[in-house]
C-alpha positions as CSV (number, residue, x, y, z in Angstrom):
1,X,30.8,13.7,-53.0
2,X,31.4,10.0,-53.4
3,X,35.1,10.6,-54.1
4,X,35.4,12.5,-50.8
5,X,33.7,9.9,-48.8
6,X,35.8,7.1,-50.3
7,X,39.0,9.0,-49.5
8,X,37.9,9.5,-45.9
9,X,37.1,5.8,-45.3
10,X,40.0,4.4,-47.2
11,X,42.5,6.4,-45.2
12,X,42.8,3.7,-42.5
13,X,40.2,5.1,-40.2
14,X,42.4,7.8,-38.6
15,X,39.6,10.4,-39.0
16,X,36.6,8.0,-38.8
17,X,34.7,8.3,-35.6
18,X,33.2,5.1,-34.6
19,X,29.5,4.1,-34.1
20,X,26.5,1.9,-34.2
21,X,27.4,-1.7,-33.5
22,X,27.6,-4.1,-30.5
23,X,29.7,-6.9,-31.9
24,X,33.2,-8.3,-31.5
25,X,35.8,-7.5,-34.1
26,X,37.4,-10.4,-36.0
27,X,39.6,-10.7,-39.1
28,X,37.6,-11.1,-42.4
29,X,37.2,-14.7,-43.3
30,X,36.1,-14.2,-46.9
31,X,36.0,-11.4,-49.5
32,X,32.8,-9.5,-50.2
33,X,30.5,-11.2,-52.6
34,X,28.0,-9.4,-54.7
35,X,24.8,-11.4,-55.1
36,X,21.9,-11.1,-57.5
37,X,19.5,-8.3,-57.3
38,X,16.9,-8.7,-54.6
39,X,13.2,-9.1,-55.6
40,X,12.8,-5.3,-55.5
41,X,15.5,-4.9,-58.2
42,X,18.1,-3.6,-55.8
43,X,21.8,-4.6,-55.5
44,X,22.7,-6.9,-52.6
45,X,26.2,-7.6,-51.3
46,X,27.2,-10.0,-48.5
47,X,30.5,-9.6,-46.7
48,X,31.1,-12.6,-44.4
49,X,33.1,-12.5,-41.2
50,X,33.6,-15.2,-38.6
51,X,31.3,-13.4,-36.2
52,X,28.6,-12.6,-38.7
53,X,27.7,-11.2,-42.1
54,X,27.5,-7.6,-43.2
55,X,24.7,-7.2,-45.8
56,X,24.7,-4.1,-48.0
57,X,21.6,-3.3,-50.0
58,X,21.1,-0.2,-52.2
59,X,19.9,1.0,-55.6
60,X,23.5,1.2,-57.0
61,X,26.8,0.0,-55.8
62,X,30.5,0.3,-56.8
63,X,33.6,-1.5,-55.5
64,X,37.3,-0.4,-55.6
65,X,39.6,-2.9,-53.9
66,X,38.1,-3.3,-50.4
67,X,36.0,-0.2,-50.6
68,X,32.3,-0.4,-51.3
69,X,30.3,2.6,-52.4
70,X,26.5,2.5,-52.3
71,X,23.7,5.0,-53.1
72,X,20.0,5.2,-53.1
73,X,18.1,3.7,-50.1
74,X,21.1,2.3,-48.5
75,X,20.5,-0.4,-45.9
76,X,23.4,-2.0,-43.9
77,X,22.7,-4.9,-41.5
78,X,25.0,-6.8,-39.2
79,X,23.4,-9.2,-36.7
80,X,20.7,-7.1,-34.9
81,X,22.1,-3.8,-36.1
82,X,20.5,-1.9,-39.0
83,X,21.9,1.4,-40.4
84,X,20.0,3.2,-43.2
85,X,20.7,6.3,-45.3
86,X,21.1,7.7,-48.8
87,X,24.8,7.3,-49.5
88,X,27.4,5.1,-47.8
89,X,31.0,4.0,-48.0
90,X,32.2,0.8,-46.3
91,X,35.7,-0.7,-46.1
92,X,35.5,-4.5,-45.7
93,X,39.1,-4.7,-44.6
94,X,39.0,-2.2,-41.7
95,X,35.2,-2.6,-41.1
96,X,34.9,1.2,-41.1
97,X,32.1,3.0,-42.8
98,X,30.4,6.4,-43.4
99,X,26.7,7.0,-44.2
100,X,24.7,10.2,-44.8
101,X,21.3,11.6,-45.7
102,X,18.4,10.9,-43.3
103,X,20.4,8.4,-41.4
104,X,18.9,6.0,-38.9
105,X,20.6,3.5,-36.6
106,X,18.7,0.8,-34.7
107,X,19.7,-2.2,-32.6
108,X,18.0,-5.0,-30.6
109,X,14.7,-4.7,-32.4
110,X,14.5,-0.9,-32.2
111,X,15.2,-1.0,-28.5
112,X,18.0,1.4,-29.2
113,X,17.7,3.8,-32.2
114,X,19.0,7.1,-33.3
115,X,18.3,9.4,-36.3
116,X,21.0,11.9,-37.5
117,X,22.3,13.8,-40.5
118,X,25.3,11.5,-40.9
119,X,27.1,8.7,-39.0
120,X,30.6,7.1,-38.9
121,X,30.9,3.6,-37.6
122,X,33.5,0.8,-37.1
123,X,32.3,-2.8,-36.7
124,X,35.7,-3.8,-35.4
125,X,36.1,-1.5,-32.5
126,X,32.4,-1.2,-31.7
127,X,32.6,2.6,-31.7
128,X,31.3,5.4,-33.8
129,X,29.7,8.9,-34.0
130,X,26.3,10.3,-34.9
131,X,25.9,14.0,-35.8
132,X,22.9,16.2,-35.0
133,X,21.4,13.0,-33.5
134,X,18.1,12.3,-31.6
135,X,16.8,8.9,-30.3
136,X,16.6,6.4,-27.6
137,X,19.2,4.3,-25.8
138,X,16.4,2.7,-23.8
139,X,12.6,2.7,-24.2
140,X,12.0,5.8,-22.1
141,X,14.6,8.6,-22.3
142,X,15.0,10.5,-25.5
143,X,18.5,11.9,-25.9
144,X,19.7,14.5,-28.4
145,X,23.0,16.2,-29.1
146,X,25.2,18.0,-31.5
147,X,27.3,14.8,-31.6
148,X,26.7,11.4,-29.9
149,X,29.7,9.2,-29.6
150,X,29.6,5.5,-29.1
151,X,32.6,4.8,-27.0
152,X,32.1,1.1,-26.3
153,X,29.8,-1.9,-26.7
154,X,27.2,-0.4,-24.2
155,X,28.4,3.2,-23.6
156,X,27.6,6.5,-25.3
157,X,28.8,10.1,-24.8
158,X,26.5,13.0,-25.7
159,X,28.1,16.3,-26.5
160,X,26.1,19.6,-26.2
161,X,22.8,17.7,-25.8
162,X,20.2,16.7,-23.3
163,X,17.6,14.1,-22.2
164,X,13.9,14.1,-21.6
165,X,10.9,11.7,-21.6
166,X,8.6,14.2,-23.3
167,X,8.1,13.1,-26.9
168,X,7.5,16.5,-28.5
169,X,9.5,19.1,-30.4
170,X,9.5,21.6,-27.5
171,X,9.5,19.3,-24.5
172,X,7.8,20.3,-21.2
173,X,11.0,19.5,-19.3
174,X,14.6,18.7,-20.3
175,X,18.0,18.3,-18.8
176,X,20.8,19.8,-20.9
177,X,24.5,19.4,-20.4
178,X,27.8,20.0,-22.2
179,X,28.6,16.3,-21.7
180,X,26.6,13.3,-20.8
181,X,27.9,9.8,-20.3
182,X,25.4,7.0,-20.8
183,X,25.7,3.3,-20.0
184,X,22.9,1.3,-21.6
185,X,20.3,-0.1,-19.1
186,X,22.0,1.7,-16.3
187,X,22.6,5.5,-15.9
188,X,23.1,8.8,-17.7
189,X,25.6,11.0,-15.8
190,X,25.5,14.7,-16.6
191,X,28.0,17.3,-15.7
192,X,27.1,21.0,-15.3
193,X,23.4,20.2,-16.0
194,X,20.6,22.7,-16.4
195,X,17.0,21.7,-15.8
196,X,14.7,23.5,-18.3
197,X,10.9,23.9,-18.5
198,X,9.7,24.7,-22.0
199,X,13.3,25.7,-22.8
200,X,13.6,28.2,-19.8
201,X,16.4,27.3,-17.4
202,X,15.1,27.0,-13.8
203,X,17.8,25.0,-12.0
204,X,21.5,24.4,-12.3
205,X,23.0,21.1,-11.0
206,X,26.8,20.5,-11.0
207,X,26.2,16.7,-11.3
208,X,23.1,14.6,-12.1
209,X,22.6,10.9,-12.4
210,X,19.5,9.8,-14.3
211,X,18.2,6.2,-14.3
212,X,18.0,4.9,-17.9
213,X,17.0,1.5,-19.2
214,X,16.3,-1.1,-16.6
215,X,14.9,0.5,-13.4
216,X,16.9,-1.3,-10.8
217,X,17.7,-0.1,-7.3
218,X,20.8,1.9,-6.9
219,X,22.4,3.7,-4.0
220,X,22.5,7.5,-3.8
221,X,21.2,10.7,-2.4
222,X,17.5,11.4,-2.7
223,X,16.1,14.7,-4.2
224,X,16.3,17.6,-1.8
225,X,12.9,18.6,-0.3
226,X,11.7,21.8,1.3
227,X,8.4,23.2,2.6
228,X,6.8,25.4,5.2
229,X,4.8,24.8,8.3
230,X,3.2,27.3,10.7
231,X,4.1,25.2,13.7
232,X,7.4,23.8,12.6
233,X,8.8,26.6,10.4
234,X,10.8,26.0,7.3
235,X,11.4,22.4,6.6
236,X,14.5,21.0,4.8
237,X,14.7,17.3,4.1
238,X,17.4,15.1,2.6
239,X,18.1,11.4,2.6
240,X,20.5,8.7,1.4
241,X,19.4,5.4,0.0
242,X,21.7,2.4,0.2
243,X,21.1,-1.0,-1.4
244,X,22.2,-4.0,0.6
245,X,22.6,-6.8,-1.9
246,X,19.7,-8.0,-4.0
247,X,17.2,-8.5,-1.1
248,X,17.6,-5.5,1.3
249,X,18.0,-1.8,1.4
250,X,18.3,1.1,3.9
251,X,17.1,4.7,3.8
252,X,18.5,7.2,6.2
253,X,17.0,10.7,6.2
254,X,16.8,13.9,8.2
255,X,14.2,16.7,8.5
256,X,15.3,20.0,9.8
257,X,12.5,22.2,11.2
258,X,13.6,25.8,11.8
259,X,11.3,26.1,14.9
260,X,11.8,22.6,16.3
261,X,15.3,21.2,15.5
262,X,16.6,18.2,13.6
263,X,14.6,15.0,13.3
264,X,16.2,11.7,12.1
265,X,14.6,8.7,10.5
266,X,15.5,5.4,8.9
267,X,13.8,2.7,7.0
268,X,15.1,-0.8,6.5
269,X,13.5,-3.4,4.2
270,X,14.5,-7.0,3.5
271,X,13.1,-9.9,1.6
272,X,15.7,-12.6,1.8
273,X,13.4,-15.2,0.2
274,X,9.8,-15.3,-1.3
275,X,8.4,-16.4,2.0
276,X,10.0,-13.9,4.3
277,X,9.8,-10.1,4.5
278,X,10.8,-7.5,7.1
279,X,10.3,-3.7,7.3
280,X,11.6,-1.4,10.1
281,X,10.8,2.3,10.4
282,X,12.1,4.6,13.0
283,X,11.7,8.4,13.5
284,X,12.6,10.7,16.3
285,X,13.3,14.3,17.3
286,X,14.6,16.2,20.4
287,X,12.0,19.0,20.1
288,X,12.8,22.5,21.2
289,X,9.1,22.8,22.3
290,X,9.2,19.7,24.5
291,X,6.9,17.7,22.2
292,X,9.7,15.4,21.0
293,X,10.0,11.7,21.1
294,X,10.5,8.6,18.9
295,X,8.4,6.2,16.9
296,X,9.1,2.6,15.8
297,X,7.1,0.6,13.3
298,X,7.8,-3.1,12.6
299,X,6.1,-5.3,10.0
300,X,7.5,-8.8,9.3
301,X,6.4,-12.2,8.3
302,X,7.9,-15.6,7.5
303,X,6.5,-18.9,6.5
304,X,8.5,-21.6,8.3
305,X,7.1,-24.7,6.7
306,X,4.8,-27.4,8.0
307,X,2.0,-24.8,8.1
308,X,3.9,-22.6,10.6
309,X,4.0,-18.9,10.2
310,X,5.9,-16.2,12.2
311,X,4.7,-12.6,12.4
312,X,6.0,-9.5,14.1
313,X,4.1,-6.2,14.0
314,X,4.5,-3.1,16.2
315,X,3.7,0.6,16.3
316,X,5.3,2.1,19.4
317,X,6.0,5.7,20.3
318,X,7.5,7.3,23.3
319,X,4.4,9.4,24.0
320,X,1.0,10.2,22.6
321,X,2.0,13.9,22.6
322,X,4.8,13.1,20.1
323,X,2.4,11.3,17.8
324,X,-0.1,14.1,17.9
325,X,2.6,16.7,17.1
326,X,4.6,14.9,14.3
327,X,2.3,12.3,12.7
328,X,1.7,12.7,9.0
329,X,-2.0,11.6,9.0
330,X,-5.0,12.1,11.2
331,X,-5.6,8.5,12.0
332,X,-2.1,8.0,13.6
333,X,-2.3,11.3,15.4
334,X,-5.7,10.6,17.0
335,X,-6.1,6.9,17.7
336,X,-5.0,6.4,21.3
337,X,-3.9,2.8,20.9
338,X,-0.5,1.2,20.3
339,X,0.2,-2.5,19.8
340,X,3.4,-4.5,19.5
341,X,3.0,-8.2,18.8
342,X,5.1,-11.2,17.8
343,X,3.6,-14.6,17.3
344,X,4.1,-18.0,15.8
345,X,1.0,-19.8,14.6
346,X,0.1,-23.1,12.9
347,X,-3.3,-23.8,11.4
348,X,-3.7,-27.4,10.4
349,X,-7.1,-28.8,9.6
350,X,-9.4,-27.7,12.5
351,X,-6.6,-27.1,15.0
352,X,-4.8,-23.8,15.5
353,X,-1.7,-23.4,17.7
354,X,-0.5,-19.9,18.7
355,X,2.5,-18.6,20.7
356,X,2.1,-14.9,21.3
357,X,4.2,-12.1,22.9
358,X,2.5,-8.7,22.9
359,X,2.2,-5.3,24.5
360,X,-1.0,-3.2,24.2
361,X,-1.2,0.4,25.4
362,X,-4.4,2.6,25.3
363,X,-4.2,6.2,26.3
364,X,-7.2,8.3,27.4
365,X,-7.3,11.8,28.7
366,X,-7.9,10.5,32.2
367,X,-6.3,7.0,32.2
368,X,-3.8,4.8,30.5
369,X,-3.8,1.1,30.3
370,X,-0.8,-1.1,29.4
371,X,-1.2,-4.9,29.1
372,X,1.7,-7.3,28.4
373,X,1.4,-10.9,27.3
374,X,4.8,-12.7,27.9
375,X,4.0,-15.2,26.6
376,X,0.7,-16.8,25.6
377,X,0.4,-20.4,24.5
378,X,-3.0,-21.2,22.9
379,X,-4.7,-24.2,21.3
380,X,-7.9,-23.7,19.5
381,X,-10.2,-26.1,17.7
382,X,-13.1,-24.8,15.6
383,X,-14.9,-28.2,15.6
384,X,-14.2,-31.9,15.3
385,X,-17.0,-34.5,14.8
386,X,-17.0,-37.2,17.5
387,X,-17.0,-40.3,15.5
388,X,-20.4,-41.0,13.8
389,X,-22.3,-39.3,16.6
390,X,-24.3,-36.0,15.9
391,X,-22.0,-34.1,18.2
392,X,-19.1,-31.7,17.4
393,X,-16.3,-30.9,19.9
394,X,-14.7,-27.5,19.9
395,X,-12.4,-26.0,22.5
396,X,-10.0,-23.3,23.5
397,X,-7.2,-23.8,26.0
398,X,-4.4,-21.4,26.9
399,X,-1.6,-20.9,29.3
400,X,-0.4,-17.3,29.7
401,X,1.8,-14.9,31.6
402,X,0.2,-11.4,31.8
403,X,0.7,-8.0,33.4
404,X,-1.4,-4.8,33.6
405,X,-0.6,-1.3,34.7
406,X,-3.2,1.6,34.9
407,X,-4.0,4.4,37.3
408,X,-5.7,2.1,39.7
409,X,-3.8,-1.2,39.7
410,X,-0.3,-2.6,39.0
411,X,0.3,-6.3,38.8
412,X,4.0,-6.0,39.4
413,X,5.3,-9.3,38.1
414,X,3.6,-11.7,35.7
415,X,0.1,-13.1,36.5
416,X,-0.4,-16.7,35.4
417,X,-3.7,-17.5,33.7
418,X,-4.8,-20.9,32.6
419,X,-8.0,-21.3,30.7
420,X,-9.9,-24.4,29.5
421,X,-13.1,-24.0,27.5
422,X,-14.5,-27.1,25.7
423,X,-17.9,-26.9,24.0
424,X,-20.2,-29.6,22.6
425,X,-22.6,-28.8,19.7
426,X,-25.4,-31.1,18.5
427,X,-26.2,-31.4,14.8
428,X,-29.9,-31.8,14.4
429,X,-31.4,-32.3,10.9
430,X,-33.5,-29.4,9.7
431,X,-37.3,-29.8,9.6
432,X,-39.4,-27.9,7.0
433,X,-36.8,-25.2,6.8
434,X,-36.2,-24.9,10.5
435,X,-32.7,-25.6,11.9
436,X,-31.8,-26.1,15.5
437,X,-28.2,-26.0,16.9
438,X,-27.9,-26.4,20.7
439,X,-24.5,-26.3,22.4
440,X,-23.1,-26.3,25.9
441,X,-19.7,-25.4,27.2
442,X,-17.9,-25.4,30.5
443,X,-15.2,-22.9,31.2
444,X,-12.5,-23.2,33.9
445,X,-10.1,-20.4,34.5
446,X,-7.3,-20.1,37.1
447,X,-5.5,-16.8,38.0
448,X,-2.4,-16.6,40.2
449,X,-3.6,-13.1,41.5
450,X,-6.7,-11.1,42.2
451,X,-7.8,-7.5,42.7
452,X,-7.7,-6.4,46.4
453,X,-8.2,-2.8,47.5
454,X,-6.0,-3.5,50.6
455,X,-3.0,-4.9,48.7
456,X,-0.1,-2.8,47.4
457,X,-0.8,-1.8,43.8
458,X,-4.4,-3.0,44.2
459,X,-3.3,-6.6,43.4
460,X,-3.1,-9.5,45.8
461,X,-0.9,-12.6,45.0
462,X,-3.6,-15.0,45.9
463,X,-5.2,-17.4,43.4
464,X,-8.6,-17.1,42.0
465,X,-10.7,-19.9,40.3
466,X,-13.6,-19.1,38.0
467,X,-16.0,-21.7,36.6
468,X,-19.2,-21.2,34.6
469,X,-21.5,-22.9,32.1
470,X,-22.3,-21.4,28.8
471,X,-25.3,-22.9,27.0
472,X,-27.0,-21.6,23.8
473,X,-29.6,-22.6,21.2
474,X,-29.4,-21.2,17.7
475,X,-32.6,-21.3,15.7
476,X,-32.9,-20.5,12.0
477,X,-36.4,-20.2,10.4
478,X,-37.2,-20.9,6.8
479,X,-36.2,-18.1,4.3
480,X,-39.4,-16.4,3.0
481,X,-39.2,-15.1,-0.6
482,X,-41.4,-13.2,-3.0
483,X,-40.7,-11.9,-6.5
484,X,-42.2,-8.6,-7.6
485,X,-42.3,-7.9,-11.4
486,X,-41.6,-10.1,-14.4
487,X,-40.8,-13.7,-13.8
488,X,-38.8,-13.8,-17.0
489,X,-36.4,-10.9,-16.2
490,X,-36.4,-11.7,-12.4
491,X,-37.8,-8.3,-11.3
492,X,-37.2,-7.6,-7.7
493,X,-36.9,-10.5,-5.3
494,X,-37.4,-10.0,-1.6
495,X,-36.1,-12.5,0.9
496,X,-36.6,-12.5,4.7
497,X,-34.2,-14.5,7.0
498,X,-35.4,-14.6,10.6
499,X,-33.3,-16.0,13.4
500,X,-33.4,-16.6,17.2
501,X,-30.7,-17.3,19.8
502,X,-31.1,-18.1,23.5
503,X,-28.0,-18.0,25.7
504,X,-27.5,-18.8,29.4
505,X,-24.2,-18.1,31.3
506,X,-24.3,-19.3,34.9
507,X,-21.8,-19.6,37.6
508,X,-19.6,-16.4,37.2
509,X,-18.7,-15.1,40.6
510,X,-16.4,-12.4,42.0
511,X,-16.2,-10.4,38.8
512,X,-15.0,-7.5,40.9
513,X,-11.9,-9.4,42.0
514,X,-11.0,-10.6,38.5
515,X,-8.1,-8.9,36.8
516,X,-9.1,-7.8,33.3
517,X,-6.5,-8.3,30.7
518,X,-8.8,-8.8,27.7
519,X,-12.4,-9.7,26.8
520,X,-12.0,-13.3,28.1
521,X,-12.0,-11.9,31.7
522,X,-14.9,-9.5,31.4
523,X,-17.8,-12.0,31.5
524,X,-20.9,-11.9,33.7
525,X,-24.0,-14.2,34.2
526,X,-26.8,-13.7,31.7
527,X,-30.1,-15.2,30.7
528,X,-31.0,-13.6,27.3
529,X,-32.8,-13.9,24.0
530,X,-31.4,-12.4,20.8
531,X,-33.8,-12.2,17.9
532,X,-33.9,-10.5,14.6
533,X,-34.3,-10.8,10.8
534,X,-32.5,-9.8,7.7
535,X,-34.4,-8.4,4.7
536,X,-32.6,-8.8,1.3
537,X,-33.6,-7.3,-2.0
538,X,-32.2,-8.7,-5.3
539,X,-32.5,-7.4,-8.8
540,X,-32.4,-9.8,-11.8
541,X,-33.3,-13.4,-12.4
542,X,-32.5,-16.2,-9.9
543,X,-29.1,-17.9,-10.1
544,X,-30.5,-20.7,-12.1
545,X,-31.5,-18.2,-14.8
546,X,-28.3,-16.2,-15.0
547,X,-27.8,-14.7,-11.5
548,X,-29.1,-11.8,-9.5
549,X,-27.5,-8.9,-7.7
550,X,-28.2,-7.8,-4.1
551,X,-29.1,-4.1,-4.1
552,X,-30.5,-3.7,-0.5
553,X,-30.2,-5.5,2.8
554,X,-31.7,-4.5,6.2
555,X,-30.8,-6.4,9.4
556,X,-32.7,-5.7,12.7
557,X,-31.3,-7.3,15.8
558,X,-32.2,-6.9,19.5
559,X,-31.6,-8.6,22.8
560,X,-33.9,-9.1,25.8
561,X,-32.2,-9.7,29.2
562,X,-34.3,-11.7,31.7
563,X,-31.9,-10.5,34.4
564,X,-30.8,-6.9,33.7
565,X,-28.4,-7.0,36.7
566,X,-26.4,-9.9,35.2
567,X,-26.2,-11.8,38.4
568,X,-25.5,-8.6,40.4
569,X,-22.4,-7.7,38.3
570,X,-24.1,-4.5,36.9
571,X,-23.4,-1.3,38.9
572,X,-25.8,1.5,38.6
573,X,-24.3,4.9,37.8
574,X,-21.0,3.5,36.6
575,X,-19.7,2.6,33.1
576,X,-20.2,-1.1,32.8
577,X,-18.2,-3.0,30.2
578,X,-18.5,-6.8,30.0
579,X,-20.0,-9.6,28.1
580,X,-22.8,-9.9,27.1
581,X,-23.2,-6.1,26.9
582,X,-20.5,-6.0,24.2
583,X,-22.3,-8.5,22.0
584,X,-25.4,-6.3,21.5
585,X,-23.7,-3.2,20.0
586,X,-20.3,-1.7,19.4
587,X,-21.0,1.1,21.9
588,X,-22.0,-0.9,24.9
589,X,-20.9,0.9,28.0
590,X,-24.0,1.6,30.0
591,X,-24.8,3.2,33.4
592,X,-28.5,2.2,33.8
593,X,-30.1,-1.3,33.8
594,X,-32.7,-2.2,31.2
595,X,-34.3,-5.4,30.0
596,X,-34.1,-4.5,26.4
597,X,-30.8,-3.8,24.7
598,X,-30.7,-1.2,21.9
599,X,-32.4,-2.2,18.7
600,X,-29.5,-2.4,16.2
601,X,-30.1,-1.8,12.5
602,X,-27.7,-2.4,9.6
603,X,-28.7,-1.0,6.2
604,X,-26.6,-1.6,3.1
605,X,-27.7,-0.1,-0.2
606,X,-25.9,-0.7,-3.6
607,X,-28.2,0.4,-6.4
608,X,-25.5,0.0,-9.0
609,X,-21.8,-0.5,-9.4
610,X,-19.9,2.5,-8.1
611,X,-22.5,3.5,-5.4
612,X,-22.5,2.0,-1.9
613,X,-24.1,3.1,1.3
614,X,-23.8,1.6,4.8
615,X,-25.9,2.8,7.7
616,X,-25.6,1.4,11.2
617,X,-27.7,2.6,14.1
618,X,-28.8,1.7,17.7
619,X,-32.3,2.7,18.8
620,X,-32.8,3.0,22.5
621,X,-36.3,1.6,23.0
622,X,-36.3,2.8,26.7
623,X,-35.6,6.4,25.9
624,X,-37.3,6.3,22.5
625,X,-34.5,7.8,20.4
626,X,-31.5,6.9,18.4
627,X,-28.4,6.6,20.5
628,X,-25.6,5.7,18.0
629,X,-25.6,6.3,14.3
630,X,-22.8,5.7,11.7
631,X,-23.0,6.4,8.0
632,X,-20.5,5.4,5.3
633,X,-21.2,6.4,1.7
634,X,-19.3,6.2,-1.6
635,X,-20.3,7.4,-5.0
636,X,-18.2,7.1,-8.1
637,X,-19.2,8.2,-11.6
638,X,-16.5,8.8,-14.2
639,X,-14.0,11.4,-13.0
640,X,-16.1,12.4,-10.0
641,X,-15.9,10.6,-6.6
642,X,-17.8,11.5,-3.4
643,X,-17.3,9.7,-0.1
644,X,-18.0,10.4,3.5
645,X,-18.4,9.0,7.0
646,X,-20.5,10.3,9.9
647,X,-20.6,9.1,13.5
648,X,-23.0,10.1,16.3
649,X,-22.3,8.4,19.6
650,X,-24.4,8.9,22.8
651,X,-24.1,5.8,25.0
652,X,-27.1,4.6,27.0
653,X,-27.4,6.0,30.4
654,X,-24.8,8.8,30.0
655,X,-22.1,10.3,27.8
656,X,-19.1,8.4,29.0
657,X,-17.9,8.3,25.3
658,X,-19.8,10.7,23.2
659,X,-19.1,12.2,19.8
660,X,-20.5,13.8,16.7
661,X,-18.0,13.6,13.9
662,X,-18.1,14.1,10.1
663,X,-15.5,13.3,7.5
664,X,-15.9,13.9,3.8
665,X,-13.9,13.6,0.6
666,X,-14.4,14.9,-2.9
667,X,-12.3,13.9,-5.9
668,X,-12.3,15.0,-9.5
669,X,-10.1,13.9,-12.3
670,X,-7.5,11.2,-12.8
671,X,-4.0,10.9,-11.4
672,X,-2.9,9.2,-14.6
673,X,-3.5,12.0,-17.1
674,X,-5.0,15.6,-16.9
675,X,-6.4,17.6,-14.1
676,X,-6.9,16.0,-10.7
677,X,-8.1,17.4,-7.3
678,X,-9.0,16.1,-3.9
679,X,-10.6,17.8,-0.9
680,X,-10.7,15.9,2.5
681,X,-12.1,17.5,5.6
682,X,-12.8,16.2,9.2
683,X,-15.0,18.1,11.6
684,X,-16.0,17.5,15.2
685,X,-19.6,18.7,15.1
686,X,-19.9,18.4,18.9
687,X,-17.2,21.0,19.5
688,X,-17.5,22.8,16.2
689,X,-13.8,22.2,15.5
690,X,-12.2,21.4,12.2
691,X,-9.8,18.6,13.1
692,X,-8.1,18.3,9.7
693,X,-8.5,19.4,6.1
694,X,-6.4,18.6,3.1
695,X,-6.6,20.2,-0.4
696,X,-4.7,18.9,-3.3
697,X,-4.7,20.0,-6.9
698,X,-2.5,18.8,-9.7
699,X,-2.1,18.2,-13.4
700,X,-0.5,15.1,-15.0
701,X,1.0,15.1,-18.5
702,X,2.4,12.1,-20.4
703,X,5.9,12.8,-19.1
704,X,5.5,14.8,-15.9
705,X,3.1,16.0,-13.2
706,X,2.7,18.9,-10.9
707,X,0.8,19.0,-7.5
708,X,0.1,21.5,-4.8
709,X,-1.3,20.8,-1.4
710,X,-2.5,22.6,1.7
711,X,-2.9,20.7,5.0
712,X,-4.4,21.9,8.2
713,X,-4.4,20.3,11.7
714,X,-6.2,21.4,14.9
715,X,-5.6,18.6,17.5
716,X,-5.4,20.4,20.8
717,X,-1.6,20.6,21.2
718,X,-1.1,20.8,17.4
719,X,-2.4,23.7,15.4
720,X,-0.7,23.7,12.1
721,X,-1.1,24.8,8.5
722,X,1.3,23.4,5.9
723,X,1.8,24.2,2.2
724,X,3.4,21.4,0.1
725,X,4.2,20.6,-3.5
726,X,5.3,17.8,-5.7
727,X,6.9,17.5,-9.1
728,X,7.0,14.2,-10.9
729,X,9.3,13.4,-13.8
730,X,8.6,10.2,-15.8
731,X,11.5,7.9,-15.6
732,X,13.2,9.8,-12.8
733,X,11.0,10.1,-9.7
734,X,9.2,12.4,-7.4
735,X,10.4,15.7,-6.1
736,X,8.7,17.6,-3.2
737,X,7.3,17.1,0.2
738,X,3.6,16.3,-0.6
739,X,2.5,12.8,0.5
740,X,-0.4,10.8,-0.6
741,X,-3.4,11.6,1.7
742,X,-5.0,8.8,3.7
743,X,-8.4,7.3,2.8
744,X,-11.4,7.9,5.0
745,X,-12.4,4.2,5.2
């Protein structure tokens, strides 16, 4: 056996296939030198070259001219390369060798390693061969083959083998091919590949590129996707991903719907420096059922230095019908609001400077409103002490160009609005726990146009001046506390925080002639008192003894209006929307006057980590019933998660905006490993209509995952049921058309 091996290696390397090193070949600088036995009683030989030293350690060794024969626990090392086996032959002149018997090759601290029945290697040419080999050329993909050739310093060729990330004898999935070319830390390119599940062939691919080693971006076609929809028919999706240097990339893709036509989309991302990012997404279709259109989303941000920041954000679509028909989630398909905004802002100490360009569009079944701001220049100060006096000055001033279009009015060109609103607040020292903060502000606003029923478009180009005084007094009473239970452990601590605010706005006139671009314009006279208290319950010792946790809070707030007509601005029988109505509750539109605003209650209950409940409600004291109720609840325990939201809306004095809506979500399992499932459902209880439901089930193994999903929509113009799937391969990516569902919060 030894004689045959020696003849093979001494023949000049004509038959020796090369393997297992990543070093440069140089002429030997010194002959091999046999050193003393190592501490374990084994023979050690060192063969020095200019680029390193080959160390041969074994139980026994022989040398004939330049040929070294070793047997018994052979270990050959060179730089970061280690080759082990039972018998070996090495020619120090040609730097060729042969090793057999439970052979193992490793390099770079076991980052690359192979096991085989025998191996041939050549340190000079950095090439070699491994027979019946299995191992890693990176830390993720296991490769195997009848023969693995090392064709260069960082390249391999696998003959009659395959690759997988499943570390088991019979892998769950595996790609096999007659030939695979691997470049370390880059790609594995397979020709005539077959994808197998548990050894069963399921898919033939003429050419496959697998990412191995460092997972860097690379250009190429995305996995082909297909699915089925009751409203769109069979869906076929394909895309191409292109890297644009180190800081940008572009994705272009198409969706073909057998019942609708071809939709095209694109995504561009760029991050030229750590302080700048930009994302652009576009999607559109010329629909055969006349529900087509286009959607554009923009999200960008850049820090410009000197506290300046530039931001651009937009979600624009050609029509609400298009969004309802083609949106991938319920929120985008149902919210009738779009906003495009670009601004430059600087926040320095207490002063904020903002330059804004924006477009806001709100679509209702009976009306649409579009407001443009081109541009807006705003200066805002949150408060600056006036010397050593007890007074603090805050202000807001702005100069803006605005336009508005709805079914009643159209401003045509830009309307100039100049606003100046300074406020003085007095700092009064607290007394026995009582604190008092009076403030007064004067607001001056000039408009270049006003509402006029006789003018074209309902807008007259005649200036309007508005001035009013806004005075308020905020009172905070001492916090009342009492502890129930053991003083040593803290027990349950109850704290009551009462408060009181008086507000007077006087001087607002001609509200009916004021163009409403935002909340700054919808202001009416008021003389009101807002009062309430917050109850807080803590568990555990006070902070001085280790800290406590708030488990329950209940806030009760109500307003009393001394003038329920708000200086004559309130109109009986109509939907009124202006300040201060919108400061009492989120659902403030009212058609009937009342001295008392709804009693608002906010309850938050967190008995332990993983459980949180939030209840908000408005109680109409005039009608003696709850008018608006919202509930948000989340419960997590181990693999089980329950969450839900509920809204009941019945505005005071009529049902201008009413609703009764429930959304719930149940999850079980983990997406990291094992079985996982999720059920999400949204129902309009007022109409008895299931708006959306989504069911997902899947199973994740250590090297792959499988998921199935069923999604249902019923949104008026869109009634659709869709079945989707996903298949995830570790180290490769995601296949299928199932997307991650949206959260309900």
